[in-house]
N, C-alpha and C positions, 0 to 999 in steps of 0.2 A: 617675386624681386622687385618688379616695377610698381606694384601696389604698396609695398611697405618702403620702400625709397621715395615714391612719390607722395605718399600721405605723410611722410615724416617732414619733406621739403612743405608741403601745405600746412603742416604744423607749425613750423618756424614762421612762415609767411604770416600766418593769421595772428599769432601771439605776438610777434614783433610791432604788429600795427598799433598796439596799446602806448609804444613810446610817441606817436604822434596824437592818438586818441584821447589819453590821460590828460595831456595839459588842455586840449581843446576842450573837453567836457568841463574842466574845471572851469576856464575862462568864461565860456559859455553861460555856465549859471552863476558865475561869480562865487564859487565855493571858496572856502578859507582853506588853509594849509592843514587844521586840524581835521577837517571833512575829507581832504585828499590823503591825509594819513591812516583816518579810520577805514576808508574805501581800501587802500592797498593792504591793511591788515586782514580785512575781510577776504580779499581776494586771496591772501595766502592760506588763511584758515579754510578757504571753501576748496584750494587745491590740495591740502593734506586730507582732508574729508573725503574727497572723491577720489582721491588716489585709493584711499582704503575702501572706499565703495565698489569703484570698479574692480579693485583686486578679488573682492569677495565674487562680483559679478561673473568676473572672467573665469574664476574656480567653477562656478556652477553652470554658465551658459556657454562657455568656450571663445575663443579668439573672434570669430565672424562677428557674432552677436554683440560682444565688445566695441569692435570698431564701428558697427552700425548703430549703436547707442551713443557712440561718441559724435557721429556726424549729425543725427538727429537734435541732440542738444544744442551743437554749434549751429544748424539751421534755424534752430528756433530762437536762440539769441541773437544771431547776426539780422535776421529778418525782422525783430522787432525793435532794433536800435532807432528804424524811422519814426518811431512813434514816442520816443522819449521826450518828455515835457519839463523834466526836473532832474536835478542832479542826483536825487537817490532813485530816481527811477532808473537812469541810464545805470547807475552802479548797480541796482538789481538785475537789469537785463545783462550787465557784463558777467554776473556772477552766474547766469546761466551758461554762458559761453565758457567761463572758465570750468563748469563742470563737465563740458564737452571736453575740455583740455586734459582734465584727469583721466577720462576714458582713452583719450588718445595715447597719453604718455604710458600707461599701463599696457594697454593693447599693443602698441606698437614695439615697445620693448620686450612683452611677453612673445609677440611673434619673431622678435628678432633671436632670443634665446632658443626658440623652437626651431627654427628652421636654419640657423648659422651652426650647424654643427661642425663643418668643417672651415678653417681659416678664420674662426669666430672673431677674434681681433680686428682683423683687417677689415671685415664685412660690418662689425659692429661701430668702429670707428667713422666707416663711411657712412654708415646711417646717421650718426650723429653730426657728421659733416653736412649731409643734407639738411638736417635742422638749421645748421648754421648759415648755409647758403639760402634758405628760405627767409631766415631771420634777416639777412641783408637786405633782401629785395622788398620786404612788407612795408619799412618804414617810406621808403621810396614811391610805392604804390598808394599809401594813403597820403602822402604829402601831394602827390599829382593829383590825387582827386578832389582834393581840398583846393590847392592854390592854382592849379591850371583848369579845372573845368568849372570853378566859382559855385560847386555844389556845397550844400552844408554839411557839416560833419557826421551829421546823422545817417547820410547816405554812404559813408564810407564803408562800413560793414554789410551792408545789403548788396552791393556793387561786388563786393569780396566775394558773394556767394556762387559767383561765375564758376571759378576753380573749384569751389566746393561740390558743387552739384555735379562737376565731370567726375571728380575722384570717387564721388559717393556711389555714381553709377557703376564705375569700373569696380568698385570694391563689393557690389551687391553681387555682380555676375561671375566674378573671380571665385574658384573653389581654394577655400583654405585648406592649409593641412591639419590632419587630424589634431586633436588637442592632447589625446593621451599616447602612449605608445602602442604601437600594434601587436597584433597576437605574434608575430615571429619573433618580437624581442622581450615580449612578456615574461620570460623566465630568466631574463639577463641580470646579474647582480652589478650593484653599485658599490664600487669600493670606495668609503669614505672614512677618514679618520675617525676613531672612537671618541675624539672631543666633540663629534657633531651629536653623542647620545643615541646615535641610531646604529644598531649591529651593522658592520660590514657584511654586504650581500643581504639584507633583509630588504624584502618587497613590500612597500606600503601600498595596502588596497587603495584602488581607483577612489572610493569614496572618502577616504581619510585625507586625499590629497587635497588640500585646501590652504586659503590666505592664513586663516588661523593656525593650522598645522605648522606652516613656515615659520610662525612667530614663536613657536616653541624648540626652535633648532637653534642652538646658540651662535652657530657660524653664520647662519644668515643676519644674526645682529651684527656681528663684524662686518660681512658685505655692507650691510646698510650704513654704518657707522661711516666707515672710510668713503663710501660713496656720498653721503651727507657732508663729510669735511670737504670733499672734493667740490662739490656743490657750492658752499658756502665760502669757499676762499675764491671761486670765480665770480660768485655774486659781490663778495666785497669788493672785487678788483674793478668792478662795474659800478657799484652803487656808491662805494667810499672814496676812491680814488681822485675825484675829481674836488671832493670837499678837502681830501687832505692836501692837493696840489695847492688850493686856494689858501686854506686856513693857516697851514704851515710856511707855504713858501710863496704865498701872495701872487698865485698866477691865475689868469682868466680861465673861469670854468667853460665858458663858451667858444674859446679857441683852444689854449693848450690843453685845458681837462678832456674837452672831446677829442682832441686829436691822440691823446694818450688812450682813452678808449677805444679809438677806432683801430691804433696799431696793434693792441692788446687783441681784439677780436679778429684782425687779419690774420695775426701769428696763431691763434687759438685756431681758427678755423683750416688755416694751411696745415697745421700739425695734424689734424684729424684726417686729413686728405691724406698727406705723405707719410706719415708714422705707421699706419698699419702694416705695411708691408716689411718695415723694420723690426716690429713687434712679433710677427710671426717668426721672423728668423732667430731672433735674439730670445725670445721667451715672455710669456705675458706678465708674470708676477715680477720676473727681475726687470723689465722696462718700467713699470709701475713704481717699482722702489727705488730705481735710479731716477726717474723722472720727479718723485716727491723729495729725494735728496737734493736733487738740482734745484728745484722751487725753494726749498729751504735755504739752500748755501746762497741764491740769489737776492732773497729777501734780506737776509742779515747783511749781505755786502752793501746792498741798495740803502738799506735804513741806516750802517754806519758812515757810508761817503756822504749822505745827507744829498744836497741839491746834485751833486756831481754824479749820484748813484740814480738819479731818477729814470735814466735810459736803460736801467737793468729792469726794472719794473714790469714793463710790457712784455718782456722776454718771457717772465713767468707762464706765459700764456702757452707756450709749447709745452711745457712739462705738465701743467695741469690740465690740460685739455682730454689727455690720453686717459687717464684714471678713470673717470666714471663709465665710459662704454667698454673700457677693456675689462673692469671689474664684472660687468656684466658676461663679458666673453669668459672670463674666468670661471664664472658660475655654471655655464654649460659643462664645463671638463668636471668640475665638483660634485654637481647634482643631477646630472645626466637628465633623466625623463622629468626629473622634479622640478627642474630649472623655471620652466615656464610658470608654473604657479609661485615657486617661492619669490620668483623676481618681483611679483607684485607685493610682497611684504617687504623685500629688500629696498625698493624704491618708495613706500610709505614713509618706513625707517628714515630714509636719507630726506625725503620733503620734511618730516617732523622736526628733524636735528636741523637741518638748513634753517627753518623760520626761527627755532630757538635762538641759534646763534646771530642771525639777522638782528633779533631784538636784543641778543647781547652786545652786538656791537654799538648800537646805539647809548644803552647803559654805559658802556667802556668809555664812549668819548665824553659823555655828560660829566661822570666821575673822575676819571683819570686825566684827560686832556684830548684836545682836538685831533691829534695825530694817531691816537692808540686803537683806534676802531681799524684803520689799516694796518697798523704794526703788529696787531692780535693775530695777522697771517702767521707769523711766525712761529707762535705756540701751537695753532691749530694745524699747521703742516706739520710739527714735529710729531704730534699726536698720531696724524693720518700716517707718517713712515712707521711709527712704532706698530700700529694695527696691521699695516701691510708685511712687516716682518713676522709677527704674530700667525698673521695667515699665512705665509710662506712655509713657516714651520709646521703648521699643522697638516697642510695641503700636499708638501712636498712629496711624499711616500706614494700618493695616490692619485694625482693627476698629472698629465703630461704638459699642462700650461704653465710649468713653472720656467 
């Protein structure tokens, strides 16, 4: 438990440092906005690729080896930043670091669905709260290294290796849970709706449980699409809200826009800490459906009210935040011992959809108008709610997590 929560906090800490490092890399080498956009696109593409690669790797090598591979890639990427002498060299080194993030994303969530078999929603939301907690601390640490110590930005990541090495050693000496079900429950059956196209009670041999076998299960795609939509809506609130407030209402991005994002993340992070207990009592899918409907209603009200409705937009963070981790918790009840392997397929689908939607947000703003990227959250939230209702109908007879 210490390893999984500690590593997730570390993951959020390191990945959020890019909020400081990316602008510094751009300004240090005089890169253009086009270069910055291309770098961001490469990072997104690498994230998707290594979610798939790490999903295959985890299915074959297990949880602990996946975590170790993530640490090795992170260490190589972070240690090399002190040698960055050009913009594209720095970008290439960051892609190595991003590859490590892919292994962390799959490995930590895979471990979560493997060991959180009781009170799954509470523990999974707490796990993602740890990511948010680390994400809050990362930019402050990066800013301190650059502003208070007078060091070059190239030393930001090498100095960040201190906590990485500590958790790497702890991870190496920790005994991980077995990756497959034990002999004692090998004969147990898994009751899953026939919509899975897997007969109820059918046992899948261990050598057939893989990332690719997960992609053949229709319900895995429903989980992945819901998680991808939730991630896209969350990302839109961070990436496009400032431009929305600036372009539509003439507000200052550095002050009012930054305040909006800060409030969104505070409510978002607090919700993951506090709502797990409520979810356990009220029902997993029931809460996600209510959360999706509440977010949809808040978006509609905010955009109809115009400037007066801006205060409602950050509140959506309370309801959006619980959907991604809770869907992973639902998968534990639906897929049982298959959840660890299938989670990698779900997350890869989610990352791919998120990237496509983010690209779609830009196209929407270009061709329809400056406000429509953010307003697109309305139809995306509606689709997410519909998929949640479909999932609830499919799984309701066969899982206690409704």
